[in-house]
N, C-alpha and C positions, 0 to 999 in steps of 0.2 A: 140647735140642740133645747131638749125642755125635758127640764130633769123632774120625777116625779118621787124622787128620793126626801129621805128628809132634811130638812130646812141648811142651807149650805150660806156661804159668804159671797159678799161680794167687794171685790177691786174695782178701782176706778182711778186711770192715771189721766194727769193733768200735765202736759209737755211742757207747758209753758215757764219760763224763768224771767225775770226783770235784769239777772246777769246769769253768767257763766262759771261756774266755780271750775276750779284748776283742776281738782281732784275728780270730777261728777263723769261715772260713766254711764250714766241712766239715759232716756231716751228723753231727749231734750231741745228747745227752741228758745228764740230770744222773743219775749211778748208781744204780738202784734195781735191789736182788735180786728184788723182785717180776717185772717185766719183763725182766730180765737173764738169769733162767735159762728159762723160754720161750726167750727169745730164740736162746740158743745151740741150743737143741732145734731150734729152727726152722732155723737155721743149718747145723744137721748134715743135713738135709732137702734144703734147696737144693742143697748141696755135691752129697750123694746121687744129686741128678735129674742131674747131668752126665756120672754114669758116666765118671767121672775115671779114668784107668790110674795113669799116673804123669807126674810134672813136673818141669820143672829146676829150676825156681824157688819157691818158697812168699811171701808175705808180708805177716803181721797189721798192719793198721792200723787209724786209727782217726780221731777220738774217741782215746781210750787202751786199747788191751789189757789193758794191766796193771793196770786199775782193776778186773777180774773178780776174785770171790773164788777161793780155790785151785782150791776143786772144779769151778767151772767154768773155768778156764783148762785145766786139766789133764786133763778132757772132752775140750775141743778140740785141744789141740795133740796128744794121744793117737791123736784121728781123721785129722789130716791129716798127720803123720807118714809113712804108711805110702803117702802119693801121689809123695813125694819120691825121685830116684833116686839112686843111691850117688855121692855127691860134690855133691850139690845142695847149692842156696843156700836157708837156709829165716832168713827176717828177720824176727822181732819189734819193732815199737815200743815205746817204753817213756815215761811221765814219771821225773824225780829222783824225785818224794815217794812214788810206790808200786813202786818196782822193788824189791821187797825180797830177801832171802834169798832164803825158799821160792820165790818166783818163779824166781830164777837158777836151784835147784837144779832146778825142774822143768822150765826149758826146756832147761838142759843133757841131762837126763834124756831128753828128746823130739828130739833133734838139732838145737835151736836153731843156725845157726852165725852168727850176725849179729846186733847190736843196734843201734837207730837212737833214740837218746835226745834228748828234748825241750829243749834248755838254753835258747836264743833268745835270753838277754843273760847278761853277766856282772856286770852292775852291778844290786845288789840293789834299789836305789829305782828304776830299769828293770823290774824282773821285779813289783813290787806296781802299777807304773801298766798294767801292761799285765793282769794278773789270774793269773799264775802263783803259785803256791803255795810255792816253794821260793827258797834261795839259791843263790849262786855254788858258797859251801862244800860247801853240799848237793850240787852237780853234782860237785865234786870228788870225795868221798864217793864218790857212788854208781857213778861212771866206775872208781875203783880199786879198789871192791868186785867189779865185774862184770869186770872184769881179773882176779882171784883166784879167782873165779867158772871162771876158763880162757877168757874169751870173747875173741876176739884179734881178731877183726873187727867193730869199731864206729865208728858213725856220730854224731856231735851236729852238731844243728841250732843256727842261728844266723840272728839275723832283724839288718836295719838299716834306715833311714831313720825313725827316730823322730821327732816334733816335739821341738824344742831338739839333738838328737845329734848331737855336734862331728866334725871329723875325727879330734880326737886321742879323743874316746869310741870311737870307730870303732876308733882304733887299739889301743887300750885293752883291747877286746872281744877283738880278733886275739891281742894277747899272752898273756891270760887262756885262750879258747879254745885257742890252740896247747898251751899248757901242761897241758891233759888228754893230750895225747899220745896221740891215735887216728889209726887210719891213714885215714879219710872225713872230710869236714866238707861238710855242704851249709848253705850261705850264701843269704838270701832275701829281698828287697826287701819291705819291709812294703807291703802291699796293703789300701786299705780298702773292705770288700767288702760290699755291700746285705745286711741281713740281722744284720750282727755289731752291737756294742756302739759298738764306733768311728765305724763310720759314723751312728748314731743320733746319736751327741754330735759328731758333724762331726770327727774328728779331721786336723787338717793332715797331706796330703799332701806329701811331700817334692817336690821340685821336679825335671824330669827330668835339668837341669846337676846336681844337686849329688849325685843318685842315680849319676850316669855318673861323677863323682871319685871317690863311694864304694866305687864296683864296681872302678875300676880300683887305689884302695889296695888293696881285697882279694886283686885279681889278681894285682898284683906282691907284695904280700906272702907269698900262699901258696907263689906258686911260687918265691920266694926261699927257703922252708923246706921244698920237696922236694915240694910236691903239686902234681900235674898237675891241671887242669882238662879234665875229661873230657865235659863239660856246663855248660850256662852258668851253672849254681850250685852244681855237685856238683865236689869236688876231692877226690881219693885218692892216697896213695903207696904203694910195695911193692905198685899193684899190685889192689890192693881196692878195685876198682869196684863197684856195685852191681848185678852182673847181672839182677834182676828188674825196674829200674827203665831198664836197658839195651832190654829187651823193649818197653818202652813206647817209648821213642826209636828204634828201628828200625822202629815201628810194624808189630809182629809180634803175634800172638794170643795171646789170655791168658782166663782164665775170672776175671769179677770176682762174689763171692758179698757179701752183706749187705746191710743196711740205706745205701741211695743207693749203691752200688759201681756200677761199669760194666765190660763185659766187650767183647770182640772175639773173636767165635768162628766159624769156617765164613761169612764175611765178613759176616756180622752185627755190628754195633756197638748194643751194649743199655743200658740205664740201670735201673738197681734204686729200686723205690719207697723212698719217703723218709718216708713214711707208716707209723707202727710198728703201727699196728691193722691196716692192709692186709697189710703183711709177717707178722705173728703170724698173720693168715688164711690164709698159703702164697700171697697174691697179690704174688709176689717182682719181675716186672718190670713195668716201669715203660711203657718205649717204646723200638723198634728201629728201626733202619736197615740194610736191605740196601744196602752202600757200592758206589754205580757204578764203573765206571773212572778217571772223572774225579775222584771225589771221593777216590778212592784215592790218584791221583796226587796230591793236595792234603794229604792227612793224612800222606804217605809226605815230602813236605817239609817241612811244619810239624815234625814229630819230629824226622825226620834231622837238619836242620840246626842243631838244636839244640847238639848234640854238636862238638866240637872239631875231632875228626878227620872230621865229616861223612857220606859213605857212599861205596863203588864203584860204577863206572859199571856193572861187570860185575853186580852185585849189583841194579841200579835196571833195566837191558835184562832180565835173569832173568826180573827180575818183572812188569815193562809190555809187554817185548817189544819197546822200540825205546830207543835211545838218548837220554841225558837232552840234549844238545848238540842234537840232531838234533829234538826236540821244544819244548827253549827256548829256541834259540839266539837269536833277537830279543831276547827279553826280559833276556835276563843279559848281553848285551852291554858295557851302559853300566858295569856291577857290576863285571865279568872286566877293564875298562878300568881301575876306581878302583885293583882291587885287593881289594876289599872279599869278592869269589867268586873263589875260586881253583878252578880248572879243569885239570886234569891228562890226560894218557892212562890214569890210574885210578881218580881220586878226584874227589869234590867237596863243598869245606868252605867256609867263611865265615873271614875274616880275624880278627885281634883285634876289629879295626872292624867289622868286616862283622857279629858277634856282637852289636856293642852298638845296630846298626840295623837286627838281624835282622826286626823285625816291619814296616818301610818295603820292604824289599829283598822278602819273601814275598809283601807285597801288590801288590807292583809285579809277581812273576814270576809268580805264580799268576791 
């Protein structure tokens, strides 16, 4: 595939981890240098196969990118730095336990502009329960260290909805995560997915009512502290939104490279293999989907309506050649009447309550 359209974004997946968290359903493997070195070599081959010129954003995720040794980490950073436009956003995910000074020096050297650090909980007993190998005190130390290395755009992840977690526990987590003083916070409800340790041990799932109550506490607390919810699980202050993730939520095209990565280029969505042997043999892509116009409508609404500001009617019409209201008039009428879907001359978005019942609304519209 070789796209000649406007600058896109590049996602790169590093599947290796020093430990496997009990809730994680991403493509991941225990770190082993015997596999990591040839993996990085093949990864660079896959990236080269797209003949990328320049991209607006780069995101290296995982797994744990910072589980790579410094040599392999530098090889990857050096390779992809040249793709980034001037002023572009370059994010790397990191775990608390392996975000070392040497990694921070390398990221600063090769133009990484943003860090995303997996904190997940601020309660040490909970961190141990879910399979993390750091403490909250470690997280405080690492975030402060990253700031000293000139990283002022930092995201921290937090998970809620654990078995036995009370509203008071959640409020303590929020207090502690706010104390880290970062401009971006991503907060996710725990999902117990097939193939995870939690699924195999039948870990209890939080009820919908409890999850909704927790979410309202999160939303109100972060808004009180100056954070804007710009996507259902993402909050930022000082305009420090994740430009890369907005590409996904606006249903725009991007390159996806690495084991289990997905991409969307020239109207084709693709999924890479999750089989390491196949990947190392150069068999990168596992499946492709040529996106039909009707499917394109679906993907657009599924992603754009996750954002608090929704989408512009002009953008919808420019892309599809039809006005949103003209296409969905009868289906959206009940939700407009209830106030869950807000449609003005300029934009379409969900209300606070509409975002809470987004899945139901989309089911009725699409």
